[in-house]
N, C-alpha and C positions, 0 to 999 in steps of 0.2 A: 389796638388789638392785630393782629398780625392772620391773615386767612391765608393757609393753604389746602391744594385737594392732594390725596396721597392715595397711590397705587399701590404704595411699597409695601409688600408681605413677605416674609420670608417662609419659602416652601421650596422642596427642593426640584431640578429640574429632572426631564424625562431621561436624561441621559444616564450613562451607568458611572459616568466620570463624578466623583465629587466636589463639591464646589468647595475652592480652597484658596480663589482668588477674588479680589473686589474691586471692582472698574467704577470708581465714581467721573459723570460726566457731566460739567456744569455748561450751560450753553441757553439761550435762549430760545433754541428747538427748531430756528428757523432754515430753511436750506438743508436740509438732511440729508432730500431725495437727489439733491444735485448730480449726485452717480447715477443716479436711480434707485428706484425702489425694490428692485429683487437681490440690490448689489447692497443695500443697506439691511434688509431682512436676511441675508445669508450670512452678512459678518455677524449680525446679533443670534443666530443661532449658532455659528463655528464658537462664539466665545461662550455661549452659554453649556454648549455640548464637551468646551474644554474644560469645565471646572469655574466659568467665571460667571460673577455675582457679579450683574451690571446694572447699576443704580444712576437713572438719568435724571438731574435736578436742573427743572425748566425754569429759567428765572422769569418772571411776567409783573409786567408793572401795571398794576390795575387803574393807574391814574392815565396811562396810554389810552389810545384810541383806538389801536390794532393789536389786541389782546391775542394771545395764541387762541385762546376757546371760541376768538369769533372769526378767526381762519375757516373761511370756505375753500374744498379744493376739489374739480370737478373729475367724475367717473367715465372714461371713454369705454363704450360697448364694444366689442368686436362686431365690425360690419358696420358701425357707423350708427347714427341716431344721435338722439338728444343728450349728451353725458346729464349723470345722476351730480348732484351737488352734496358731498358730504361734509362733515365736521373734518378738519385737518386730523384732532384726537382723535375720531373714530379709527384710524386707520397709524396710529403712534407706531412704531413697530417694538419701543421700548417698554416690554410688560411692566416693569418697574420705575414709576418716576414720583417724583413728587413737584407739585406747583408750586415754588414759591412765590411769594406776590410781596414779602416783606423781607428784606435782605438781615436783616436784625435777626430776623429768625433762622437765619443760616447755620449758627454752631448749633441750636438744639436738634435740628433737621439734619445735619452731618453725625452727630451723635448719635439721634435715634438710629440714622442708616448702620451704623457702625456695630450696634448691640444687636440690630436684626440679622446683621451677616454674620455674628459673634454666635447669636442663637443658632441660625443656620448650619455652621460649620459644626458646632460640639453635636447637634442632632446627626447630621452626617456621618461624622466617625465615632 
């Protein structure tokens, strides 16, 4: 039985540009903030505002001791003080993602993402 957590939903962006393109990113999700969190968030926002529906497929191995769900990051407050520790996924910048824990379910997940994208494009046009 494959387990996956999905935050993928078909909804239109707040932009006036209709959704017309699909971008699928397949990654383990680690290191996406190497260029800085602001840079990534602005890129995600620009893609959305340009009519690009982005789906992030997070590959995660449940047998691995360091699941992406277990990662914690410090949040430093202005002026110093003790940083707050939050879940990495709380600040994940991609609003549509699928946590894929079984690679054998990849074809089903991709077909579901494509179906939702087609539904989104059909609703907007």
